[in-house]
C-alpha positions as CSV (number, residue, x, y, z in Angstrom):
1,X,55.2,20.4,-300.1
2,X,58.1,21.3,-303.2
3,X,60.6,22.2,-300.4
4,X,60.0,18.8,-298.3
5,X,60.3,16.9,-301.7
6,X,63.3,18.6,-302.1
7,X,64.8,17.9,-298.9
8,X,64.1,14.5,-299.1
9,X,66.1,14.2,-302.3
10,X,69.0,16.3,-300.5
11,X,68.6,13.8,-297.0
12,X,68.6,10.6,-299.5
13,X,71.8,11.9,-301.3
14,X,73.3,12.9,-297.9
15,X,72.4,9.5,-296.3
16,X,74.1,7.4,-298.9
17,X,77.1,9.7,-298.4
18,X,77.5,9.6,-294.6
19,X,76.1,6.1,-294.0
20,X,79.7,4.4,-293.9
21,X,80.9,6.8,-291.7
22,X,77.7,6.5,-289.5
23,X,78.1,3.0,-289.6
24,X,81.9,2.8,-288.4
25,X,81.4,5.2,-286.0
26,X,78.1,2.7,-285.0
27,X,80.3,-0.3,-284.3
28,X,81.4,0.9,-280.9
29,X,78.8,0.1,-279.6
30,X,79.5,-4.0,-280.0
31,X,81.6,-3.1,-276.4
32,X,79.7,-2.8,-273.6
33,X,81.8,-0.1,-271.9
34,X,81.5,2.1,-274.8
35,X,77.4,1.3,-275.1
36,X,77.0,2.1,-271.6
37,X,79.1,5.0,-271.3
38,X,77.1,6.6,-274.5
39,X,73.7,5.6,-273.1
40,X,74.1,7.2,-269.6
41,X,75.6,10.5,-271.1
42,X,72.5,10.2,-273.9
43,X,70.0,9.9,-270.9
44,X,71.8,12.6,-269.0
45,X,71.5,14.7,-272.4
46,X,67.9,14.3,-272.2
47,X,67.9,17.7,-270.1
48,X,68.9,16.1,-266.6
49,X,72.1,17.4,-266.4
50,X,70.9,20.5,-268.0
51,X,68.4,21.2,-265.9
52,X,70.5,20.1,-262.5
53,X,73.2,23.1,-263.8
54,X,70.6,25.4,-264.1
55,X,68.9,24.9,-261.2
56,X,72.2,25.0,-259.5
57,X,73.6,28.3,-261.5
58,X,71.9,30.9,-258.4
59,X,73.4,29.2,-255.7
60,X,77.2,28.6,-257.3
61,X,77.8,31.4,-259.2
62,X,76.1,34.6,-257.1
63,X,77.5,37.2,-259.5
64,X,75.5,36.2,-263.1
65,X,74.3,32.8,-261.6
66,X,70.8,33.4,-261.6
67,X,70.4,35.8,-264.6
68,X,72.1,32.9,-266.7
69,X,70.0,30.3,-265.0
70,X,66.7,32.3,-265.9
71,X,68.4,33.2,-269.6
72,X,69.3,29.4,-270.0
73,X,66.1,28.1,-269.4
74,X,64.6,30.5,-271.6
75,X,66.3,30.2,-274.6
76,X,66.3,26.1,-274.4
77,X,62.6,26.3,-274.6
78,X,63.6,28.4,-277.9
79,X,65.8,25.6,-278.9
80,X,63.2,23.0,-278.2
81,X,60.8,24.8,-280.6
82,X,63.5,25.5,-283.2
83,X,64.2,21.4,-283.3
84,X,61.2,20.0,-283.4
85,X,59.8,22.5,-286.2
86,X,62.9,21.8,-288.0
87,X,62.0,18.3,-287.7
88,X,58.8,18.0,-289.1
89,X,59.7,20.4,-291.6
90,X,62.6,18.3,-293.1
91,X,61.4,14.8,-292.1
92,X,65.0,12.8,-292.4
93,X,64.8,9.5,-291.2
94,X,67.4,8.3,-288.6
95,X,70.1,6.5,-289.7
96,X,69.0,3.0,-287.9
97,X,65.7,3.3,-289.9
98,X,67.2,4.0,-293.3
99,X,69.8,1.3,-292.9
100,X,69.4,-1.7,-290.7
101,X,73.2,-2.6,-290.4
102,X,73.3,0.4,-288.0
103,X,72.5,0.0,-284.3
104,X,70.3,1.9,-282.3
105,X,71.7,1.9,-279.2
106,X,69.2,3.7,-277.1
107,X,65.3,4.5,-278.1
108,X,65.1,7.9,-279.5
109,X,62.7,10.9,-278.2
110,X,61.2,11.3,-281.7
111,X,60.8,10.2,-284.9
112,X,63.3,12.1,-286.9
113,X,67.6,13.1,-287.1
114,X,68.0,16.6,-288.5
115,X,68.7,18.5,-286.2
116,X,70.3,16.7,-283.5
117,X,68.4,18.2,-280.8
118,X,70.7,16.7,-277.7
119,X,73.4,18.4,-279.9
120,X,71.6,21.4,-280.4
121,X,70.6,22.1,-276.4
122,X,74.4,21.2,-275.7
123,X,76.1,23.4,-278.0
124,X,73.5,26.3,-277.0
125,X,74.4,25.9,-273.5
126,X,77.7,25.6,-273.8
127,X,78.1,28.8,-275.6
128,X,76.1,30.3,-273.2
129,X,78.7,29.0,-270.4
130,X,81.4,30.7,-272.5
131,X,79.8,33.5,-272.9
132,X,79.5,34.1,-269.1
133,X,81.4,31.5,-267.3
134,X,84.2,30.2,-269.0
135,X,85.9,28.4,-266.3
136,X,82.5,26.2,-265.6
137,X,82.5,26.2,-269.7
138,X,85.9,24.1,-269.4
139,X,84.5,21.9,-266.9
140,X,81.0,21.5,-269.1
141,X,82.8,20.9,-272.0
142,X,83.4,17.2,-272.0
143,X,80.4,16.2,-271.4
144,X,78.9,18.6,-274.2
145,X,81.3,16.6,-276.7
146,X,80.2,13.1,-275.5
147,X,76.3,13.9,-275.7
148,X,77.1,14.4,-279.6
149,X,79.5,11.7,-279.8
150,X,76.7,9.3,-278.7
151,X,74.4,10.6,-280.9
152,X,76.5,8.9,-283.7
153,X,77.6,6.4,-281.6
154,X,74.0,5.1,-280.6
155,X,72.8,5.1,-284.0
156,X,70.1,7.5,-283.8
157,X,72.0,10.7,-286.1
158,X,74.3,11.0,-288.7
159,X,77.2,13.3,-288.4
160,X,75.8,16.1,-290.3
161,X,72.6,16.3,-288.2
162,X,75.2,16.4,-284.8
163,X,76.9,19.6,-287.0
164,X,73.7,21.0,-287.9
165,X,72.6,20.7,-284.1
166,X,76.1,22.1,-282.6
167,X,76.1,25.1,-285.1
168,X,72.5,26.0,-284.9
169,X,72.4,25.9,-281.0
170,X,75.8,27.7,-280.6
171,X,74.6,30.4,-282.6
172,X,71.5,30.4,-280.7
173,X,73.4,30.4,-277.4
174,X,75.8,33.1,-278.4
175,X,72.8,35.1,-280.0
176,X,71.0,34.7,-276.1
177,X,73.6,36.2,-274.8
178,X,74.0,39.2,-276.7
179,X,70.6,39.7,-276.9
180,X,70.2,39.6,-273.1
181,X,73.7,41.0,-272.2
182,X,72.5,44.0,-270.4
183,X,70.0,41.8,-268.2
184,X,73.0,39.6,-267.1
185,X,75.1,42.5,-266.4
186,X,72.2,44.4,-264.0
187,X,71.2,41.0,-262.2
């Protein structure tokens, strides 16, 4: 309980410091094309883009594709467990809940904000692609960056939620490839 109150006090202070930046970025939703773009990106970032990528890897990359697809699926599950656990433990309210001036551009998938699960997964898979299939990674990078931006633009996350998700996810993806490098080479 003490760690929750410490986290709560920390996030209350961080929320106040990030509010102006968050609100400024969120103002972009006033432009219908921007709102529509980031809603689509957010929806694809719910997992649909990544599921499609994982399912096509065995057919598009015969050398490492099948092993990478399996590794991405298992690492993705680990990411889900990690971010859900952190959200339940750290309990940071979303910006649009704490600050009514911030508009919610699309309904969130869960209650809490820290870290961004969408960004965590996107950075994880991006890191894995850069480690194993760098050419494909460059093609996927604009989508990954759009997913990260969508979280703040749509009023669902603070910039620090996105940064934390990117760091955690990137590290998890990189560590997964390093730990199972022998499996990727063997298959």
